[in-house]
HTML snippet that shows the backbone in 3Dmol.js (N, CA, C, O; Angstrom):
<script src="https://3Dmol.org/build/3Dmol-min.js"></script>
<div id="view" style="width:600px;height:400px;position:relative"></div>
<script>
const pdb = `
ATOM      1  N   MET A   1     -25.082 -15.352  15.263  1.00  0.00           N
ATOM      2  CA  MET A   1     -25.321 -15.902  13.938  1.00  0.00           C
ATOM      3  C   MET A   1     -26.574 -15.266  13.334  1.00  0.00           C
ATOM      4  O   MET A   1     -26.621 -14.986  12.136  1.00  0.00           O
ATOM      5  N   ARG A   2     -27.582 -15.042  14.167  1.00  0.00           N
ATOM      6  CA  ARG A   2     -28.803 -14.389  13.674  1.00  0.00           C
ATOM      7  C   ARG A   2     -28.482 -12.986  13.156  1.00  0.00           C
ATOM      8  O   ARG A   2     -28.989 -12.566  12.116  1.00  0.00           O
ATOM      9  N   THR A   3     -27.648 -12.279  13.881  1.00  0.00           N
ATOM     10  CA  THR A   3     -27.254 -10.930  13.470  1.00  0.00           C
ATOM     11  C   THR A   3     -26.520 -10.973  12.145  1.00  0.00           C
ATOM     12  O   THR A   3     -26.773 -10.149  11.267  1.00  0.00           O
ATOM     13  N   LYS A   4     -25.625 -11.916  11.994  1.00  0.00           N
ATOM     14  CA  LYS A   4     -24.883 -12.050  10.743  1.00  0.00           C
ATOM     15  C   LYS A   4     -25.831 -12.348   9.584  1.00  0.00           C
ATOM     16  O   LYS A   4     -25.673 -11.801   8.493  1.00  0.00           O
ATOM     17  N   MET A   5     -26.803 -13.206   9.818  1.00  0.00           N
ATOM     18  CA  MET A   5     -27.767 -13.543   8.770  1.00  0.00           C
ATOM     19  C   MET A   5     -28.611 -12.319   8.409  1.00  0.00           C
ATOM     20  O   MET A   5     -28.918 -12.099   7.237  1.00  0.00           O
ATOM     21  N   ARG A   6     -28.989 -11.514   9.427  1.00  0.00           N
ATOM     22  CA  ARG A   6     -29.760 -10.301   9.147  1.00  0.00           C
ATOM     23  C   ARG A   6     -28.935  -9.317   8.327  1.00  0.00           C
ATOM     24  O   ARG A   6     -29.446  -8.683   7.403  1.00  0.00           O
ATOM     25  N   LEU A   7     -27.646  -9.193   8.675  1.00  0.00           N
ATOM     26  CA  LEU A   7     -26.773  -8.293   7.926  1.00  0.00           C
ATOM     27  C   LEU A   7     -26.630  -8.734   6.474  1.00  0.00           C
ATOM     28  O   LEU A   7     -26.488  -7.899   5.581  1.00  0.00           O
ATOM     29  N   LEU A   8     -26.668 -10.025   6.240  1.00  0.00           N
ATOM     30  CA  LEU A   8     -26.564 -10.549   4.880  1.00  0.00           C
ATOM     31  C   LEU A   8     -27.894 -10.483   4.131  1.00  0.00           C
ATOM     32  O   LEU A   8     -27.947 -10.785   2.939  1.00  0.00           O
ATOM     33  N   GLY A   9     -28.965 -10.091   4.817  1.00  0.00           N
ATOM     34  CA  GLY A   9     -30.252  -9.905   4.153  1.00  0.00           C
ATOM     35  C   GLY A   9     -31.211 -11.066   4.294  1.00  0.00           C
ATOM     36  O   GLY A   9     -32.261 -11.063   3.653  1.00  0.00           O
ATOM     37  N   PHE A  10     -30.899 -12.042   5.094  1.00  0.00           N
ATOM     38  CA  PHE A  10     -31.798 -13.172   5.303  1.00  0.00           C
ATOM     39  C   PHE A  10     -32.687 -12.871   6.502  1.00  0.00           C
ATOM     40  O   PHE A  10     -32.250 -12.971   7.648  1.00  0.00           O
ATOM     41  N   ARG A  11     -33.922 -12.506   6.236  1.00  0.00           N
ATOM     42  CA  ARG A  11     -34.867 -12.170   7.308  1.00  0.00           C
ATOM     43  C   ARG A  11     -35.687 -13.415   7.662  1.00  0.00           C
ATOM     44  O   ARG A  11     -36.224 -14.089   6.782  1.00  0.00           O
ATOM     45  N   GLY A  12     -35.770 -13.698   8.915  1.00  0.00           N
ATOM     46  CA  GLY A  12     -36.620 -14.785   9.373  1.00  0.00           C
ATOM     47  C   GLY A  12     -36.112 -16.173   9.022  1.00  0.00           C
ATOM     48  O   GLY A  12     -36.843 -17.154   9.157  1.00  0.00           O
ATOM     49  N   ALA A  13     -34.869 -16.264   8.576  1.00  0.00           N
ATOM     50  CA  ALA A  13     -34.332 -17.579   8.243  1.00  0.00           C
ATOM     51  C   ALA A  13     -34.067 -18.355   9.529  1.00  0.00           C
ATOM     52  O   ALA A  13     -33.572 -17.800  10.510  1.00  0.00           O
ATOM     53  N   ALA A  14     -34.394 -19.613   9.514  1.00  0.00           N
ATOM     54  CA  ALA A  14     -34.183 -20.446  10.691  1.00  0.00           C
ATOM     55  C   ALA A  14     -32.690 -20.748  10.834  1.00  0.00           C
ATOM     56  O   ALA A  14     -32.043 -21.226   9.903  1.00  0.00           O
ATOM     57  N   VAL A  15     -32.175 -20.462  11.997  1.00  0.00           N
ATOM     58  CA  VAL A  15     -30.758 -20.697  12.269  1.00  0.00           C
ATOM     59  C   VAL A  15     -30.664 -21.684  13.411  1.00  0.00           C
ATOM     60  O   VAL A  15     -31.165 -21.439  14.508  1.00  0.00           O
ATOM     61  N   LYS A  16     -30.017 -22.799  13.141  1.00  0.00           N
ATOM     62  CA  LYS A  16     -29.887 -23.764  14.232  1.00  0.00           C
ATOM     63  C   LYS A  16     -28.772 -23.298  15.165  1.00  0.00           C
ATOM     64  O   LYS A  16     -27.781 -22.726  14.711  1.00  0.00           O
ATOM     65  N   PRO A  17     -28.926 -23.533  16.439  1.00  0.00           N
ATOM     66  CA  PRO A  17     -27.927 -23.064  17.408  1.00  0.00           C
ATOM     67  C   PRO A  17     -26.546 -23.666  17.123  1.00  0.00           C
ATOM     68  O   PRO A  17     -26.417 -24.824  16.727  1.00  0.00           O
ATOM     69  N   LEU A  18     -25.531 -22.843  17.339  1.00  0.00           N
ATOM     70  CA  LEU A  18     -24.157 -23.314  17.156  1.00  0.00           C
ATOM     71  C   LEU A  18     -23.681 -23.998  18.427  1.00  0.00           C
ATOM     72  O   LEU A  18     -24.151 -23.708  19.527  1.00  0.00           O
ATOM     73  N   ASN A  19     -22.738 -24.912  18.248  1.00  0.00           N
ATOM     74  CA  ASN A  19     -22.159 -25.484  19.457  1.00  0.00           C
ATOM     75  C   ASN A  19     -21.236 -24.435  20.084  1.00  0.00           C
ATOM     76  O   ASN A  19     -20.918 -23.424  19.459  1.00  0.00           O
ATOM     77  N   GLU A  20     -20.826 -24.678  21.280  1.00  0.00           N
ATOM     78  CA  GLU A  20     -20.074 -23.677  22.044  1.00  0.00           C
ATOM     79  C   GLU A  20     -18.773 -23.298  21.345  1.00  0.00           C
ATOM     80  O   GLU A  20     -18.410 -22.122  21.319  1.00  0.00           O
ATOM     81  N   GLU A  21     -18.075 -24.262  20.784  1.00  0.00           N
ATOM     82  CA  GLU A  21     -16.788 -23.995  20.125  1.00  0.00           C
ATOM     83  C   GLU A  21     -16.983 -23.122  18.888  1.00  0.00           C
ATOM     84  O   GLU A  21     -16.232 -22.171  18.673  1.00  0.00           O
ATOM     85  N   ALA A  22     -17.987 -23.443  18.077  1.00  0.00           N
ATOM     86  CA  ALA A  22     -18.249 -22.658  16.864  1.00  0.00           C
ATOM     87  C   ALA A  22     -18.706 -21.249  17.229  1.00  0.00           C
ATOM     88  O   ALA A  22     -18.333 -20.281  16.566  1.00  0.00           O
ATOM     89  N   ALA A  23     -19.507 -21.134  18.275  1.00  0.00           N
ATOM     90  CA  ALA A  23     -19.975 -19.812  18.708  1.00  0.00           C
ATOM     91  C   ALA A  23     -18.807 -18.965  19.200  1.00  0.00           C
ATOM     92  O   ALA A  23     -18.736 -17.774  18.897  1.00  0.00           O
ATOM     93  N   ALA A  24     -17.898 -19.562  19.950  1.00  0.00           N
ATOM     94  CA  ALA A  24     -16.731 -18.838  20.445  1.00  0.00           C
ATOM     95  C   ALA A  24     -15.840 -18.414  19.283  1.00  0.00           C
ATOM     96  O   ALA A  24     -15.319 -17.299  19.275  1.00  0.00           O
ATOM     97  N   GLU A  25     -15.665 -19.292  18.305  1.00  0.00           N
ATOM     98  CA  GLU A  25     -14.841 -18.969  17.137  1.00  0.00           C
ATOM     99  C   GLU A  25     -15.454 -17.823  16.335  1.00  0.00           C
ATOM    100  O   GLU A  25     -14.752 -16.904  15.913  1.00  0.00           O
ATOM    101  N   LEU A  26     -16.768 -17.887  16.128  1.00  0.00           N
ATOM    102  CA  LEU A  26     -17.457 -16.834  15.390  1.00  0.00           C
ATOM    103  C   LEU A  26     -17.390 -15.510  16.154  1.00  0.00           C
ATOM    104  O   LEU A  26     -17.172 -14.455  15.559  1.00  0.00           O
ATOM    105  N   GLY A  27     -17.577 -15.572  17.460  1.00  0.00           N
ATOM    106  CA  GLY A  27     -17.482 -14.366  18.285  1.00  0.00           C
ATOM    107  C   GLY A  27     -16.096 -13.751  18.230  1.00  0.00           C
ATOM    108  O   GLY A  27     -15.961 -12.532  18.130  1.00  0.00           O
ATOM    109  N   ALA A  28     -15.057 -14.588  18.294  1.00  0.00           N
ATOM    110  CA  ALA A  28     -13.686 -14.086  18.212  1.00  0.00           C
ATOM    111  C   ALA A  28     -13.415 -13.473  16.844  1.00  0.00           C
ATOM    112  O   ALA A  28     -12.735 -12.453  16.738  1.00  0.00           O
ATOM    113  N   GLU A  29     -13.944 -14.094  15.808  1.00  0.00           N
ATOM    114  CA  GLU A  29     -13.765 -13.561  14.453  1.00  0.00           C
ATOM    115  C   GLU A  29     -14.439 -12.202  14.311  1.00  0.00           C
ATOM    116  O   GLU A  29     -13.852 -11.267  13.766  1.00  0.00           O
ATOM    117  N   LEU A  30     -15.674 -12.095  14.803  1.00  0.00           N
ATOM    118  CA  LEU A  30     -16.398 -10.821  14.744  1.00  0.00           C
ATOM    119  C   LEU A  30     -15.692  -9.741  15.565  1.00  0.00           C
ATOM    120  O   LEU A  30     -15.595  -8.591  15.136  1.00  0.00           O
ATOM    121  N   LEU A  31     -15.205 -10.116  16.736  1.00  0.00           N
ATOM    122  CA  LEU A  31     -14.487  -9.164  17.572  1.00  0.00           C
ATOM    123  C   LEU A  31     -13.208  -8.704  16.882  1.00  0.00           C
ATOM    124  O   LEU A  31     -12.871  -7.520  16.917  1.00  0.00           O
ATOM    125  N   GLY A  32     -12.496  -9.635  16.256  1.00  0.00           N
ATOM    126  CA  GLY A  32     -11.272  -9.283  15.529  1.00  0.00           C
ATOM    127  C   GLY A  32     -11.558  -8.346  14.371  1.00  0.00           C
ATOM    128  O   GLY A  32     -10.827  -7.379  14.158  1.00  0.00           O
ATOM    129  N   GLU A  33     -12.619  -8.625  13.617  1.00  0.00           N
ATOM    130  CA  GLU A  33     -12.976  -7.762  12.495  1.00  0.00           C
ATOM    131  C   GLU A  33     -13.382  -6.382  12.988  1.00  0.00           C
ATOM    132  O   GLU A  33     -13.005  -5.374  12.390  1.00  0.00           O
ATOM    133  N   ALA A  34     -14.147  -6.325  14.072  1.00  0.00           N
ATOM    134  CA  ALA A  34     -14.555  -5.032  14.632  1.00  0.00           C
ATOM    135  C   ALA A  34     -13.337  -4.236  15.076  1.00  0.00           C
ATOM    136  O   ALA A  34     -13.280  -3.021  14.890  1.00  0.00           O
ATOM    137  N   LEU A  35     -12.372  -4.917  15.658  1.00  0.00           N
ATOM    138  CA  LEU A  35     -11.151  -4.252  16.108  1.00  0.00           C
ATOM    139  C   LEU A  35     -10.370  -3.702  14.921  1.00  0.00           C
ATOM    140  O   LEU A  35      -9.895  -2.567  14.961  1.00  0.00           O
ATOM    141  N   VAL A  36     -10.235  -4.500  13.866  1.00  0.00           N
ATOM    142  CA  VAL A  36      -9.506  -4.048  12.678  1.00  0.00           C
ATOM    143  C   VAL A  36     -10.203  -2.851  12.046  1.00  0.00           C
ATOM    144  O   VAL A  36      -9.551  -1.864  11.706  1.00  0.00           O
ATOM    145  N   PHE A  37     -11.528  -2.930  11.883  1.00  0.00           N
ATOM    146  CA  PHE A  37     -12.260  -1.804  11.308  1.00  0.00           C
ATOM    147  C   PHE A  37     -12.197  -0.581  12.213  1.00  0.00           C
ATOM    148  O   PHE A  37     -12.106   0.546  11.726  1.00  0.00           O
ATOM    149  N   GLY A  38     -12.243  -0.790  13.512  1.00  0.00           N
ATOM    150  CA  GLY A  38     -12.153   0.334  14.452  1.00  0.00           C
ATOM    151  C   GLY A  38     -10.810   1.035  14.367  1.00  0.00           C
ATOM    152  O   GLY A  38     -10.746   2.264  14.333  1.00  0.00           O
ATOM    153  N   VAL A  39      -9.730   0.252  14.333  1.00  0.00           N
ATOM    154  CA  VAL A  39      -8.386   0.838  14.226  1.00  0.00           C
ATOM    155  C   VAL A  39      -8.233   1.539  12.878  1.00  0.00           C
ATOM    156  O   VAL A  39      -7.659   2.625  12.803  1.00  0.00           O
ATOM    157  N   GLY A  40      -8.745   0.922  11.815  1.00  0.00           N
ATOM    158  CA  GLY A  40      -8.680   1.552  10.494  1.00  0.00           C
ATOM    159  C   GLY A  40      -9.447   2.858  10.460  1.00  0.00           C
ATOM    160  O   GLY A  40      -8.968   3.847   9.904  1.00  0.00           O
ATOM    161  N   GLY A  41     -10.621   2.871  11.042  1.00  0.00           N
ATOM    162  CA  GLY A  41     -11.419   4.095  11.101  1.00  0.00           C
ATOM    163  C   GLY A  41     -10.729   5.178  11.917  1.00  0.00           C
ATOM    164  O   GLY A  41     -10.746   6.351  11.542  1.00  0.00           O
ATOM    165  N   LEU A  42     -10.126   4.788  13.024  1.00  0.00           N
ATOM    166  CA  LEU A  42      -9.393   5.740  13.857  1.00  0.00           C
ATOM    167  C   LEU A  42      -8.211   6.333  13.092  1.00  0.00           C
ATOM    168  O   LEU A  42      -7.955   7.534  13.175  1.00  0.00           O
ATOM    169  N   CYS A  43      -7.493   5.494  12.348  1.00  0.00           N
ATOM    170  CA  CYS A  43      -6.369   5.980  11.543  1.00  0.00           C
ATOM    171  C   CYS A  43      -6.836   6.979  10.483  1.00  0.00           C
ATOM    172  O   CYS A  43      -6.197   8.009  10.266  1.00  0.00           O
ATOM    173  N   LEU A  44      -7.946   6.668   9.833  1.00  0.00           N
ATOM    174  CA  LEU A  44      -8.495   7.596   8.837  1.00  0.00           C
ATOM    175  C   LEU A  44      -8.878   8.922   9.480  1.00  0.00           C
ATOM    176  O   LEU A  44      -8.600   9.986   8.927  1.00  0.00           O
ATOM    177  N   TYR A  45      -9.510   8.861  10.637  1.00  0.00           N
ATOM    178  CA  TYR A  45      -9.927  10.084  11.327  1.00  0.00           C
ATOM    179  C   TYR A  45      -8.713  10.917  11.741  1.00  0.00           C
ATOM    180  O   TYR A  45      -8.708  12.135  11.564  1.00  0.00           O
ATOM    181  N   LEU A  46      -7.684  10.266  12.292  1.00  0.00           N
ATOM    182  CA  LEU A  46      -6.482  10.990  12.707  1.00  0.00           C
ATOM    183  C   LEU A  46      -5.768  11.612  11.509  1.00  0.00           C
ATOM    184  O   LEU A  46      -5.251  12.724  11.609  1.00  0.00           O
ATOM    185  N   GLU A  47      -5.733  10.906  10.380  1.00  0.00           N
ATOM    186  CA  GLU A  47      -5.125  11.453   9.169  1.00  0.00           C
ATOM    187  C   GLU A  47      -5.910  12.659   8.675  1.00  0.00           C
ATOM    188  O   GLU A  47      -5.327  13.643   8.221  1.00  0.00           O
ATOM    189  N   TYR A  48      -7.240  12.581   8.765  1.00  0.00           N
ATOM    190  CA  TYR A  48      -8.075  13.718   8.373  1.00  0.00           C
ATOM    191  C   TYR A  48      -7.757  14.925   9.249  1.00  0.00           C
ATOM    192  O   TYR A  48      -7.600  16.036   8.743  1.00  0.00           O
ATOM    193  N   LEU A  49      -7.660  14.714  10.564  1.00  0.00           N
ATOM    194  CA  LEU A  49      -7.342  15.815  11.473  1.00  0.00           C
ATOM    195  C   LEU A  49      -5.970  16.404  11.163  1.00  0.00           C
ATOM    196  O   LEU A  49      -5.791  17.621  11.212  1.00  0.00           O
ATOM    197  N   ARG A  50      -5.003  15.546  10.843  1.00  0.00           N
ATOM    198  CA  ARG A  50      -3.650  16.019  10.526  1.00  0.00           C
ATOM    199  C   ARG A  50      -3.666  16.874   9.268  1.00  0.00           C
ATOM    200  O   ARG A  50      -3.064  17.947   9.229  1.00  0.00           O
ATOM    201  N   GLN A  51      -4.358  16.393   8.238  1.00  0.00           N
ATOM    202  CA  GLN A  51      -4.441  17.143   6.985  1.00  0.00           C
ATOM    203  C   GLN A  51      -5.173  18.470   7.186  1.00  0.00           C
ATOM    204  O   GLN A  51      -4.766  19.495   6.639  1.00  0.00           O
ATOM    205  N   ALA A  52      -6.247  18.450   7.966  1.00  0.00           N
ATOM    206  CA  ALA A  52      -6.996  19.681   8.233  1.00  0.00           C
ATOM    207  C   ALA A  52      -6.118  20.677   8.985  1.00  0.00           C
ATOM    208  O   ALA A  52      -6.162  21.874   8.704  1.00  0.00           O
ATOM    209  N   GLY A  53      -5.330  20.198   9.927  1.00  0.00           N
ATOM    210  CA  GLY A  53      -4.419  21.076  10.678  1.00  0.00           C
ATOM    211  C   GLY A  53      -3.364  21.683   9.780  1.00  0.00           C
ATOM    212  O   GLY A  53      -3.055  22.869   9.893  1.00  0.00           O
ATOM    213  N   GLN A  54      -2.806  20.874   8.884  1.00  0.00           N
ATOM    214  CA  GLN A  54      -1.803  21.388   7.949  1.00  0.00           C
ATOM    215  C   GLN A  54      -2.412  22.437   7.031  1.00  0.00           C
ATOM    216  O   GLN A  54      -1.800  23.473   6.769  1.00  0.00           O
ATOM    217  N   SER A  55      -3.598  22.169   6.550  1.00  0.00           N
ATOM    218  CA  SER A  55      -4.286  23.110   5.659  1.00  0.00           C
ATOM    219  C   SER A  55      -4.553  24.423   6.388  1.00  0.00           C
ATOM    220  O   SER A  55      -4.358  25.502   5.827  1.00  0.00           O
ATOM    221  N   ARG A  56      -4.998  24.328   7.632  1.00  0.00           N
ATOM    222  CA  ARG A  56      -5.284  25.525   8.421  1.00  0.00           C
ATOM    223  C   ARG A  56      -4.010  26.328   8.665  1.00  0.00           C
ATOM    224  O   ARG A  56      -4.027  27.554   8.561  1.00  0.00           O
ATOM    225  N   ARG A  57      -2.902  25.650   8.990  1.00  0.00           N
ATOM    226  CA  ARG A  57      -1.626  26.351   9.207  1.00  0.00           C
ATOM    227  C   ARG A  57      -1.152  27.020   7.927  1.00  0.00           C
ATOM    228  O   ARG A  57      -0.661  28.149   7.958  1.00  0.00           O
ATOM    229  N   ARG A  58      -1.299  26.322   6.791  1.00  0.00           N
ATOM    230  CA  ARG A  58      -0.900  26.875   5.508  1.00  0.00           C
ATOM    231  C   ARG A  58      -1.711  28.132   5.196  1.00  0.00           C
ATOM    232  O   ARG A  58      -1.170  29.126   4.712  1.00  0.00           O
ATOM    233  N   GLU A  59      -3.013  28.077   5.477  1.00  0.00           N
ATOM    234  CA  GLU A  59      -3.880  29.226   5.229  1.00  0.00           C
ATOM    235  C   GLU A  59      -3.501  30.391   6.135  1.00  0.00           C
ATOM    236  O   GLU A  59      -3.494  31.539   5.691  1.00  0.00           O
ATOM    237  N   GLU A  60      -3.188  30.113   7.394  1.00  0.00           N
ATOM    238  CA  GLU A  60      -2.771  31.171   8.317  1.00  0.00           C
ATOM    239  C   GLU A  60      -1.473  31.819   7.851  1.00  0.00           C
ATOM    240  O   GLU A  60      -1.317  33.037   7.943  1.00  0.00           O
ATOM    241  N   GLN A  61      -0.533  31.003   7.346  1.00  0.00           N
ATOM    242  CA  GLN A  61       0.725  31.553   6.840  1.00  0.00           C
ATOM    243  C   GLN A  61       0.480  32.442   5.625  1.00  0.00           C
ATOM    244  O   GLN A  61       1.097  33.499   5.492  1.00  0.00           O
ATOM    245  N   LEU A  62      -0.423  32.015   4.738  1.00  0.00           N
ATOM    246  CA  LEU A  62      -0.743  32.835   3.572  1.00  0.00           C
ATOM    247  C   LEU A  62      -1.399  34.142   3.987  1.00  0.00           C
ATOM    248  O   LEU A  62      -1.091  35.194   3.427  1.00  0.00           O
ATOM    249  N   GLU A  63      -2.300  34.088   4.963  1.00  0.00           N
ATOM    250  CA  GLU A  63      -2.946  35.313   5.455  1.00  0.00           C
ATOM    251  C   GLU A  63      -1.910  36.258   6.055  1.00  0.00           C
ATOM    252  O   GLU A  63      -1.969  37.468   5.835  1.00  0.00           O
ATOM    253  N   GLN A  64      -0.964  35.711   6.811  1.00  0.00           N
ATOM    254  CA  GLN A  64       0.075  36.535   7.423  1.00  0.00           C
ATOM    255  C   GLN A  64       0.955  37.168   6.344  1.00  0.00           C
ATOM    256  O   GLN A  64       1.288  38.349   6.436  1.00  0.00           O
ATOM    257  N   SER A  65       1.332  36.401   5.333  1.00  0.00           N
ATOM    258  CA  SER A  65       2.144  36.932   4.236  1.00  0.00           C
ATOM    259  C   SER A  65       1.396  38.025   3.499  1.00  0.00           C
ATOM    260  O   SER A  65       1.978  39.053   3.154  1.00  0.00           O
ATOM    261  N   LEU A  66       0.113  37.814   3.256  1.00  0.00           N
ATOM    262  CA  LEU A  66      -0.695  38.818   2.570  1.00  0.00           C
ATOM    263  C   LEU A  66      -0.780  40.099   3.399  1.00  0.00           C
ATOM    264  O   LEU A  66      -0.681  41.199   2.855  1.00  0.00           O
ATOM    265  N   ALA A  67      -0.960  39.959   4.703  1.00  0.00           N
ATOM    266  CA  ALA A  67      -1.011  41.136   5.577  1.00  0.00           C
ATOM    267  C   ALA A  67       0.317  41.880   5.547  1.00  0.00           C
ATOM    268  O   ALA A  67       0.331  43.111   5.517  1.00  0.00           O
ATOM    269  N   GLU A  68       1.435  41.156   5.556  1.00  0.00           N
ATOM    270  CA  GLU A  68       2.752  41.802   5.492  1.00  0.00           C
ATOM    271  C   GLU A  68       2.942  42.527   4.171  1.00  0.00           C
ATOM    272  O   GLU A  68       3.499  43.624   4.130  1.00  0.00           O
ATOM    273  N   LEU A  69       2.474  41.905   3.082  1.00  0.00           N
ATOM    274  CA  LEU A  69       2.581  42.556   1.775  1.00  0.00           C
ATOM    275  C   LEU A  69       1.728  43.827   1.724  1.00  0.00           C
ATOM    276  O   LEU A  69       2.150  44.835   1.157  1.00  0.00           O
ATOM    277  N   ARG A  70       0.552  43.783   2.304  1.00  0.00           N
ATOM    278  CA  ARG A  70      -0.317  44.967   2.341  1.00  0.00           C
ATOM    279  C   ARG A  70       0.331  46.091   3.151  1.00  0.00           C
ATOM    280  O   ARG A  70       0.287  47.256   2.757  1.00  0.00           O
ATOM    281  N   ASP A  71       0.931  45.728   4.287  1.00  0.00           N
ATOM    282  CA  ASP A  71       1.614  46.731   5.112  1.00  0.00           C
ATOM    283  C   ASP A  71       2.771  47.354   4.342  1.00  0.00           C
ATOM    284  O   ASP A  71       2.961  48.569   4.371  1.00  0.00           O
ATOM    285  N   GLY A  72       3.545  46.512   3.649  1.00  0.00           N
ATOM    286  CA  GLY A  72       4.660  47.020   2.855  1.00  0.00           C
ATOM    287  C   GLY A  72       4.177  47.933   1.746  1.00  0.00           C
ATOM    288  O   GLY A  72       4.796  48.960   1.471  1.00  0.00           O
ATOM    289  N   LEU A  73       3.081  47.570   1.109  1.00  0.00           N
ATOM    290  CA  LEU A  73       2.520  48.402   0.046  1.00  0.00           C
ATOM    291  C   LEU A  73       2.070  49.753   0.599  1.00  0.00           C
ATOM    292  O   LEU A  73       2.295  50.787  -0.031  1.00  0.00           O
ATOM    293  N   GLU A  74       1.444  49.750   1.756  1.00  0.00           N
ATOM    294  CA  GLU A  74       1.009  51.007   2.372  1.00  0.00           C
ATOM    295  C   GLU A  74       2.215  51.885   2.727  1.00  0.00           C
ATOM    296  O   GLU A  74       2.174  53.101   2.544  1.00  0.00           O
ATOM    297  N   ARG A  75       3.286  51.266   3.232  1.00  0.00           N
ATOM    298  CA  ARG A  75       4.501  52.038   3.545  1.00  0.00           C
ATOM    299  C   ARG A  75       5.092  52.650   2.274  1.00  0.00           C
ATOM    300  O   ARG A  75       5.518  53.805   2.269  1.00  0.00           O
ATOM    301  N   LEU A  76       5.113  51.856   1.195  1.00  0.00           N
ATOM    302  CA  LEU A  76       5.644  52.371  -0.074  1.00  0.00           C
ATOM    303  C   LEU A  76       4.776  53.498  -0.618  1.00  0.00           C
ATOM    304  O   LEU A  76       5.302  54.476  -1.148  1.00  0.00           O
ATOM    305  N   ARG A  77       3.460  53.378  -0.496  1.00  0.00           N
ATOM    306  CA  ARG A  77       2.561  54.449  -0.938  1.00  0.00           C
ATOM    307  C   ARG A  77       2.809  55.725  -0.140  1.00  0.00           C
ATOM    308  O   ARG A  77       2.855  56.824  -0.694  1.00  0.00           O
ATOM    309  N   GLY A  78       2.965  55.558   1.164  1.00  0.00           N
ATOM    310  CA  GLY A  78       3.258  56.712   2.023  1.00  0.00           C
ATOM    311  C   GLY A  78       4.569  57.366   1.649  1.00  0.00           C
ATOM    312  O   GLY A  78       4.668  58.592   1.593  1.00  0.00           O
ATOM    313  N   GLU A  79       5.573  56.550   1.395  1.00  0.00           N
ATOM    314  CA  GLU A  79       6.897  57.078   0.995  1.00  0.00           C
ATOM    315  C   GLU A  79       6.797  57.780  -0.354  1.00  0.00           C
ATOM    316  O   GLU A  79       7.408  58.830  -0.552  1.00  0.00           O
ATOM    317  N   LEU A  80       6.029  57.208  -1.285  1.00  0.00           N
ATOM    318  CA  LEU A  80       5.858  57.822  -2.609  1.00  0.00           C
ATOM    319  C   LEU A  80       5.142  59.172  -2.475  1.00  0.00           C
ATOM    320  O   LEU A  80       5.519  60.154  -3.114  1.00  0.00           O
ATOM    321  N   GLU A  81       4.116  59.199  -1.642  1.00  0.00           N
ATOM    322  CA  GLU A  81       3.406  60.471  -1.439  1.00  0.00           C
ATOM    323  C   GLU A  81       4.317  61.501  -0.795  1.00  0.00           C
ATOM    324  O   GLU A  81       4.269  62.679  -1.147  1.00  0.00           O
ATOM    325  N   ARG A  82       5.140  61.071   0.139  1.00  0.00           N
ATOM    326  CA  ARG A  82       6.080  61.989   0.791  1.00  0.00           C
ATOM    327  C   ARG A  82       7.062  62.545  -0.228  1.00  0.00           C
ATOM    328  O   ARG A  82       7.357  63.740  -0.233  1.00  0.00           O
ATOM    329  N   LEU A  83       7.570  61.663  -1.099  1.00  0.00           N
ATOM    330  CA  LEU A  83       8.529  62.111  -2.110  1.00  0.00           C
ATOM    331  C   LEU A  83       7.869  63.039  -3.130  1.00  0.00           C
ATOM    332  O   LEU A  83       8.470  64.031  -3.543  1.00  0.00           O
ATOM    333  N   ARG A  84       6.657  62.728  -3.531  1.00  0.00           N
ATOM    334  CA  ARG A  84       5.953  63.585  -4.480  1.00  0.00           C
ATOM    335  C   ARG A  84       5.655  64.957  -3.841  1.00  0.00           C
ATOM    336  O   ARG A  84       5.769  65.996  -4.492  1.00  0.00           O
ATOM    337  N   GLY A  85       5.283  64.933  -2.593  1.00  0.00           N
ATOM    338  CA  GLY A  85       4.977  66.183  -1.894  1.00  0.00           C
ATOM    339  C   GLY A  85       6.212  67.056  -1.718  1.00  0.00           C
ATOM    340  O   GLY A  85       6.104  68.281  -1.765  1.00  0.00           O
ATOM    341  N   GLY A  86       7.362  66.467  -1.518  1.00  0.00           N
ATOM    342  CA  GLY A  86       8.588  67.201  -1.337  1.00  0.00           C
ATOM    343  C   GLY A  86       9.076  67.863  -2.603  1.00  0.00           C
ATOM    344  O   GLY A  86       9.732  68.903  -2.543  1.00  0.00           O
ATOM    345  N   HIS A  87       8.768  67.278  -3.757  1.00  0.00           N
ATOM    346  CA  HIS A  87       9.240  67.821  -5.042  1.00  0.00           C
ATOM    347  C   HIS A  87       8.177  68.649  -5.738  1.00  0.00           C
ATOM    348  O   HIS A  87       8.478  69.294  -6.742  1.00  0.00           O
ATOM    349  N   GLY A  88       6.958  68.658  -5.252  1.00  0.00           N
ATOM    350  CA  GLY A  88       5.859  69.318  -5.929  1.00  0.00           C
ATOM    351  C   GLY A  88       5.811  70.740  -5.613  1.00  0.00           C
ATOM    352  O   GLY A  88       4.937  71.453  -6.105  1.00  0.00           O
TER     353      GLY A  88
END
`;
const viewer = $3Dmol.createViewer("view");
viewer.addModel(pdb, "pdb");
viewer.setStyle({}, {cartoon: {color: "spectrum"}});
viewer.zoomTo();
viewer.render();
</script>
């Protein structure tokens, strides 16, 4: 309860002790909230990793396509030079 009061901004406020049942209920509530936030955070992190992986794969595919286009262009230039040389 003191921690909760500190989180809410109440410094040095007097907190009377909770009975055992209320303390257990508050503890279970805090544990449940921590679990929900933890699972939510994990889901966000995993989604970020998935998106980053997709982006990286997409970039690799674009790089590969660009390299293939460059190779094709070089082959065409070579063929053009060969044809020009044969008729010149």
